[in-house]
Chimera marker file (.cmm) of the C-alpha trace (Angstrom):
<marker_set name="trace">
<marker id="1" x="-51.137" y="-64.764" z="-0.226" r="1" g="1" b="0" radius="0.5"/>
<marker id="2" x="-50.385" y="-68.462" z="-0.590" r="1" g="1" b="0" radius="0.5"/>
<marker id="3" x="-53.282" y="-70.805" z="-1.095" r="1" g="1" b="0" radius="0.5"/>
<marker id="4" x="-53.941" y="-73.262" z="1.722" r="1" g="1" b="0" radius="0.5"/>
<marker id="5" x="-55.490" y="-76.639" z="1.141" r="1" g="1" b="0" radius="0.5"/>
<marker id="6" x="-57.862" y="-78.391" z="3.504" r="1" g="1" b="0" radius="0.5"/>
<marker id="7" x="-57.467" y="-82.165" z="3.315" r="1" g="1" b="0" radius="0.5"/>
<marker id="8" x="-59.329" y="-85.215" z="4.549" r="1" g="1" b="0" radius="0.5"/>
<marker id="9" x="-56.494" y="-85.696" z="7.039" r="1" g="1" b="0" radius="0.5"/>
<marker id="10" x="-57.132" y="-82.185" z="8.372" r="1" g="1" b="0" radius="0.5"/>
<marker id="11" x="-60.824" y="-82.985" z="8.719" r="1" g="1" b="0" radius="0.5"/>
<marker id="12" x="-60.333" y="-86.303" z="10.510" r="1" g="1" b="0" radius="0.5"/>
<marker id="13" x="-57.784" y="-84.744" z="12.879" r="1" g="1" b="0" radius="0.5"/>
<marker id="14" x="-60.161" y="-81.894" z="13.727" r="1" g="1" b="0" radius="0.5"/>
<marker id="15" x="-63.112" y="-84.293" z="14.146" r="1" g="1" b="0" radius="0.5"/>
<marker id="16" x="-61.091" y="-86.471" z="16.530" r="1" g="1" b="0" radius="0.5"/>
<marker id="17" x="-59.756" y="-83.487" z="18.493" r="1" g="1" b="0" radius="0.5"/>
<marker id="18" x="-63.168" y="-81.874" z="18.841" r="1" g="1" b="0" radius="0.5"/>
<marker id="19" x="-65.628" y="-84.700" z="19.147" r="1" g="1" b="0" radius="0.5"/>
<marker id="20" x="-63.713" y="-87.953" z="19.336" r="1" g="1" b="0" radius="0.5"/>
<marker id="21" x="-64.915" y="-90.956" z="17.389" r="1" g="1" b="0" radius="0.5"/>
<marker id="22" x="-67.385" y="-93.769" z="17.756" r="1" g="1" b="0" radius="0.5"/>
<marker id="23" x="-65.493" y="-97.000" z="18.450" r="1" g="1" b="0" radius="0.5"/>
<marker id="24" x="-67.279" y="-98.674" z="15.541" r="1" g="1" b="0" radius="0.5"/>
<marker id="25" x="-66.051" y="-96.105" z="13.023" r="1" g="1" b="0" radius="0.5"/>
<marker id="26" x="-62.663" y="-96.267" z="11.326" r="1" g="1" b="0" radius="0.5"/>
<marker id="27" x="-61.868" y="-92.701" z="10.251" r="1" g="1" b="0" radius="0.5"/>
<marker id="28" x="-58.752" y="-94.024" z="8.521" r="1" g="1" b="0" radius="0.5"/>
<marker id="29" x="-60.920" y="-96.110" z="6.182" r="1" g="1" b="0" radius="0.5"/>
<marker id="30" x="-62.727" y="-95.006" z="3.041" r="1" g="1" b="0" radius="0.5"/>
<marker id="31" x="-65.100" y="-92.448" z="4.543" r="1" g="1" b="0" radius="0.5"/>
<marker id="32" x="-65.127" y="-89.803" z="1.811" r="1" g="1" b="0" radius="0.5"/>
<marker id="33" x="-68.719" y="-90.456" z="0.761" r="1" g="1" b="0" radius="0.5"/>
<marker id="34" x="-70.135" y="-91.597" z="4.105" r="1" g="1" b="0" radius="0.5"/>
<marker id="35" x="-72.666" y="-89.292" z="5.748" r="1" g="1" b="0" radius="0.5"/>
<marker id="36" x="-71.460" y="-87.649" z="8.929" r="1" g="1" b="0" radius="0.5"/>
<marker id="37" x="-74.446" y="-89.106" z="10.801" r="1" g="1" b="0" radius="0.5"/>
<marker id="38" x="-73.345" y="-92.621" z="9.855" r="1" g="1" b="0" radius="0.5"/>
<marker id="39" x="-69.862" y="-91.733" z="11.103" r="1" g="1" b="0" radius="0.5"/>
<marker id="40" x="-71.416" y="-90.723" z="14.429" r="1" g="1" b="0" radius="0.5"/>
<marker id="41" x="-71.197" y="-86.938" z="14.070" r="1" g="1" b="0" radius="0.5"/>
<marker id="42" x="-74.385" y="-85.011" z="14.771" r="1" g="1" b="0" radius="0.5"/>
<marker id="43" x="-74.981" y="-81.307" z="14.201" r="1" g="1" b="0" radius="0.5"/>
<marker id="44" x="-73.386" y="-80.165" z="17.470" r="1" g="1" b="0" radius="0.5"/>
<marker id="45" x="-70.172" y="-82.047" z="16.695" r="1" g="1" b="0" radius="0.5"/>
<marker id="46" x="-70.132" y="-80.555" z="13.203" r="1" g="1" b="0" radius="0.5"/>
<marker id="47" x="-70.612" y="-77.033" z="14.573" r="1" g="1" b="0" radius="0.5"/>
<marker id="48" x="-67.640" y="-77.609" z="16.877" r="1" g="1" b="0" radius="0.5"/>
<marker id="49" x="-65.690" y="-78.922" z="13.901" r="1" g="1" b="0" radius="0.5"/>
<marker id="50" x="-66.637" y="-75.827" z="11.910" r="1" g="1" b="0" radius="0.5"/>
<marker id="51" x="-65.383" y="-73.540" z="14.650" r="1" g="1" b="0" radius="0.5"/>
<marker id="52" x="-62.082" y="-75.359" z="14.733" r="1" g="1" b="0" radius="0.5"/>
<marker id="53" x="-61.736" y="-75.196" z="10.938" r="1" g="1" b="0" radius="0.5"/>
<marker id="54" x="-62.478" y="-71.457" z="11.011" r="1" g="1" b="0" radius="0.5"/>
<marker id="55" x="-59.890" y="-70.774" z="13.696" r="1" g="1" b="0" radius="0.5"/>
<marker id="56" x="-57.185" y="-72.951" z="12.171" r="1" g="1" b="0" radius="0.5"/>
<marker id="57" x="-57.642" y="-71.819" z="8.568" r="1" g="1" b="0" radius="0.5"/>
<marker id="58" x="-58.715" y="-68.225" z="9.148" r="1" g="1" b="0" radius="0.5"/>
<marker id="59" x="-62.018" y="-68.473" z="7.275" r="1" g="1" b="0" radius="0.5"/>
<marker id="60" x="-65.707" y="-68.038" z="8.039" r="1" g="1" b="0" radius="0.5"/>
<marker id="61" x="-68.143" y="-70.811" z="7.199" r="1" g="1" b="0" radius="0.5"/>
<marker id="62" x="-71.908" y="-70.377" z="7.004" r="1" g="1" b="0" radius="0.5"/>
<marker id="63" x="-73.975" y="-72.886" z="8.982" r="1" g="1" b="0" radius="0.5"/>
<marker id="64" x="-75.382" y="-74.063" z="5.635" r="1" g="1" b="0" radius="0.5"/>
<marker id="65" x="-71.963" y="-75.461" z="4.766" r="1" g="1" b="0" radius="0.5"/>
<marker id="66" x="-72.654" y="-78.250" z="7.236" r="1" g="1" b="0" radius="0.5"/>
<marker id="67" x="-76.273" y="-78.867" z="6.286" r="1" g="1" b="0" radius="0.5"/>
<marker id="68" x="-75.546" y="-78.806" z="2.542" r="1" g="1" b="0" radius="0.5"/>
<marker id="69" x="-72.367" y="-80.915" z="2.688" r="1" g="1" b="0" radius="0.5"/>
<marker id="70" x="-73.152" y="-84.106" z="4.556" r="1" g="1" b="0" radius="0.5"/>
<marker id="71" x="-70.076" y="-86.143" z="3.646" r="1" g="1" b="0" radius="0.5"/>
<marker id="72" x="-66.350" y="-85.580" z="4.233" r="1" g="1" b="0" radius="0.5"/>
<marker id="73" x="-65.714" y="-85.256" z="0.467" r="1" g="1" b="0" radius="0.5"/>
<marker id="74" x="-68.326" y="-82.522" z="0.119" r="1" g="1" b="0" radius="0.5"/>
<marker id="75" x="-67.177" y="-80.669" z="3.236" r="1" g="1" b="0" radius="0.5"/>
<marker id="76" x="-63.518" y="-80.753" z="2.196" r="1" g="1" b="0" radius="0.5"/>
<marker id="77" x="-64.512" y="-79.346" z="-1.222" r="1" g="1" b="0" radius="0.5"/>
<marker id="78" x="-66.632" y="-76.601" z="0.377" r="1" g="1" b="0" radius="0.5"/>
<marker id="79" x="-63.824" y="-75.559" z="2.724" r="1" g="1" b="0" radius="0.5"/>
<marker id="80" x="-61.325" y="-75.534" z="-0.151" r="1" g="1" b="0" radius="0.5"/>
<marker id="81" x="-63.702" y="-73.383" z="-2.213" r="1" g="1" b="0" radius="0.5"/>
<marker id="82" x="-63.853" y="-70.892" z="0.661" r="1" g="1" b="0" radius="0.5"/>
<marker id="83" x="-60.051" y="-70.947" z="0.985" r="1" g="1" b="0" radius="0.5"/>
<marker id="84" x="-59.708" y="-70.297" z="-2.771" r="1" g="1" b="0" radius="0.5"/>
<marker id="85" x="-62.110" y="-67.327" z="-2.544" r="1" g="1" b="0" radius="0.5"/>
<marker id="86" x="-60.061" y="-65.934" z="0.319" r="1" g="1" b="0" radius="0.5"/>
<marker id="87" x="-56.804" y="-66.379" z="-1.604" r="1" g="1" b="0" radius="0.5"/>
<marker id="88" x="-58.168" y="-64.639" z="-4.695" r="1" g="1" b="0" radius="0.5"/>
<marker id="89" x="-59.646" y="-61.697" z="-2.782" r="1" g="1" b="0" radius="0.5"/>
<link id1="1" id2="2" r="1" g="1" b="0" radius="0.2"/>
<link id1="2" id2="3" r="1" g="1" b="0" radius="0.2"/>
<link id1="3" id2="4" r="1" g="1" b="0" radius="0.2"/>
<link id1="4" id2="5" r="1" g="1" b="0" radius="0.2"/>
<link id1="5" id2="6" r="1" g="1" b="0" radius="0.2"/>
<link id1="6" id2="7" r="1" g="1" b="0" radius="0.2"/>
<link id1="7" id2="8" r="1" g="1" b="0" radius="0.2"/>
<link id1="8" id2="9" r="1" g="1" b="0" radius="0.2"/>
<link id1="9" id2="10" r="1" g="1" b="0" radius="0.2"/>
<link id1="10" id2="11" r="1" g="1" b="0" radius="0.2"/>
<link id1="11" id2="12" r="1" g="1" b="0" radius="0.2"/>
<link id1="12" id2="13" r="1" g="1" b="0" radius="0.2"/>
<link id1="13" id2="14" r="1" g="1" b="0" radius="0.2"/>
<link id1="14" id2="15" r="1" g="1" b="0" radius="0.2"/>
<link id1="15" id2="16" r="1" g="1" b="0" radius="0.2"/>
<link id1="16" id2="17" r="1" g="1" b="0" radius="0.2"/>
<link id1="17" id2="18" r="1" g="1" b="0" radius="0.2"/>
<link id1="18" id2="19" r="1" g="1" b="0" radius="0.2"/>
<link id1="19" id2="20" r="1" g="1" b="0" radius="0.2"/>
<link id1="20" id2="21" r="1" g="1" b="0" radius="0.2"/>
<link id1="21" id2="22" r="1" g="1" b="0" radius="0.2"/>
<link id1="22" id2="23" r="1" g="1" b="0" radius="0.2"/>
<link id1="23" id2="24" r="1" g="1" b="0" radius="0.2"/>
<link id1="24" id2="25" r="1" g="1" b="0" radius="0.2"/>
<link id1="25" id2="26" r="1" g="1" b="0" radius="0.2"/>
<link id1="26" id2="27" r="1" g="1" b="0" radius="0.2"/>
<link id1="27" id2="28" r="1" g="1" b="0" radius="0.2"/>
<link id1="28" id2="29" r="1" g="1" b="0" radius="0.2"/>
<link id1="29" id2="30" r="1" g="1" b="0" radius="0.2"/>
<link id1="30" id2="31" r="1" g="1" b="0" radius="0.2"/>
<link id1="31" id2="32" r="1" g="1" b="0" radius="0.2"/>
<link id1="32" id2="33" r="1" g="1" b="0" radius="0.2"/>
<link id1="33" id2="34" r="1" g="1" b="0" radius="0.2"/>
<link id1="34" id2="35" r="1" g="1" b="0" radius="0.2"/>
<link id1="35" id2="36" r="1" g="1" b="0" radius="0.2"/>
<link id1="36" id2="37" r="1" g="1" b="0" radius="0.2"/>
<link id1="37" id2="38" r="1" g="1" b="0" radius="0.2"/>
<link id1="38" id2="39" r="1" g="1" b="0" radius="0.2"/>
<link id1="39" id2="40" r="1" g="1" b="0" radius="0.2"/>
<link id1="40" id2="41" r="1" g="1" b="0" radius="0.2"/>
<link id1="41" id2="42" r="1" g="1" b="0" radius="0.2"/>
<link id1="42" id2="43" r="1" g="1" b="0" radius="0.2"/>
<link id1="43" id2="44" r="1" g="1" b="0" radius="0.2"/>
<link id1="44" id2="45" r="1" g="1" b="0" radius="0.2"/>
<link id1="45" id2="46" r="1" g="1" b="0" radius="0.2"/>
<link id1="46" id2="47" r="1" g="1" b="0" radius="0.2"/>
<link id1="47" id2="48" r="1" g="1" b="0" radius="0.2"/>
<link id1="48" id2="49" r="1" g="1" b="0" radius="0.2"/>
<link id1="49" id2="50" r="1" g="1" b="0" radius="0.2"/>
<link id1="50" id2="51" r="1" g="1" b="0" radius="0.2"/>
<link id1="51" id2="52" r="1" g="1" b="0" radius="0.2"/>
<link id1="52" id2="53" r="1" g="1" b="0" radius="0.2"/>
<link id1="53" id2="54" r="1" g="1" b="0" radius="0.2"/>
<link id1="54" id2="55" r="1" g="1" b="0" radius="0.2"/>
<link id1="55" id2="56" r="1" g="1" b="0" radius="0.2"/>
<link id1="56" id2="57" r="1" g="1" b="0" radius="0.2"/>
<link id1="57" id2="58" r="1" g="1" b="0" radius="0.2"/>
<link id1="58" id2="59" r="1" g="1" b="0" radius="0.2"/>
<link id1="59" id2="60" r="1" g="1" b="0" radius="0.2"/>
<link id1="60" id2="61" r="1" g="1" b="0" radius="0.2"/>
<link id1="61" id2="62" r="1" g="1" b="0" radius="0.2"/>
<link id1="62" id2="63" r="1" g="1" b="0" radius="0.2"/>
<link id1="63" id2="64" r="1" g="1" b="0" radius="0.2"/>
<link id1="64" id2="65" r="1" g="1" b="0" radius="0.2"/>
<link id1="65" id2="66" r="1" g="1" b="0" radius="0.2"/>
<link id1="66" id2="67" r="1" g="1" b="0" radius="0.2"/>
<link id1="67" id2="68" r="1" g="1" b="0" radius="0.2"/>
<link id1="68" id2="69" r="1" g="1" b="0" radius="0.2"/>
<link id1="69" id2="70" r="1" g="1" b="0" radius="0.2"/>
<link id1="70" id2="71" r="1" g="1" b="0" radius="0.2"/>
<link id1="71" id2="72" r="1" g="1" b="0" radius="0.2"/>
<link id1="72" id2="73" r="1" g="1" b="0" radius="0.2"/>
<link id1="73" id2="74" r="1" g="1" b="0" radius="0.2"/>
<link id1="74" id2="75" r="1" g="1" b="0" radius="0.2"/>
<link id1="75" id2="76" r="1" g="1" b="0" radius="0.2"/>
<link id1="76" id2="77" r="1" g="1" b="0" radius="0.2"/>
<link id1="77" id2="78" r="1" g="1" b="0" radius="0.2"/>
<link id1="78" id2="79" r="1" g="1" b="0" radius="0.2"/>
<link id1="79" id2="80" r="1" g="1" b="0" radius="0.2"/>
<link id1="80" id2="81" r="1" g="1" b="0" radius="0.2"/>
<link id1="81" id2="82" r="1" g="1" b="0" radius="0.2"/>
<link id1="82" id2="83" r="1" g="1" b="0" radius="0.2"/>
<link id1="83" id2="84" r="1" g="1" b="0" radius="0.2"/>
<link id1="84" id2="85" r="1" g="1" b="0" radius="0.2"/>
<link id1="85" id2="86" r="1" g="1" b="0" radius="0.2"/>
<link id1="86" id2="87" r="1" g="1" b="0" radius="0.2"/>
<link id1="87" id2="88" r="1" g="1" b="0" radius="0.2"/>
<link id1="88" id2="89" r="1" g="1" b="0" radius="0.2"/>
</marker_set>
């Protein structure tokens, strides 16, 4: 099985598709270490994002992934860790 990679571009695309964006937020800027709440994404938007990530990448994510990883950098790393576990299984 080839290893997939989840990128910041994947995350921003999925966030925009699922929940849109606050007009005051530039998702193309340096957002890696900005909390999702500051970016305008509350828990419901993140759950929707999680569902889209799961469907697109064929993985399952615990709800804690979104409470423990509050920035795009942390979430991308958590998703890639799950993808690596899946690839090595």
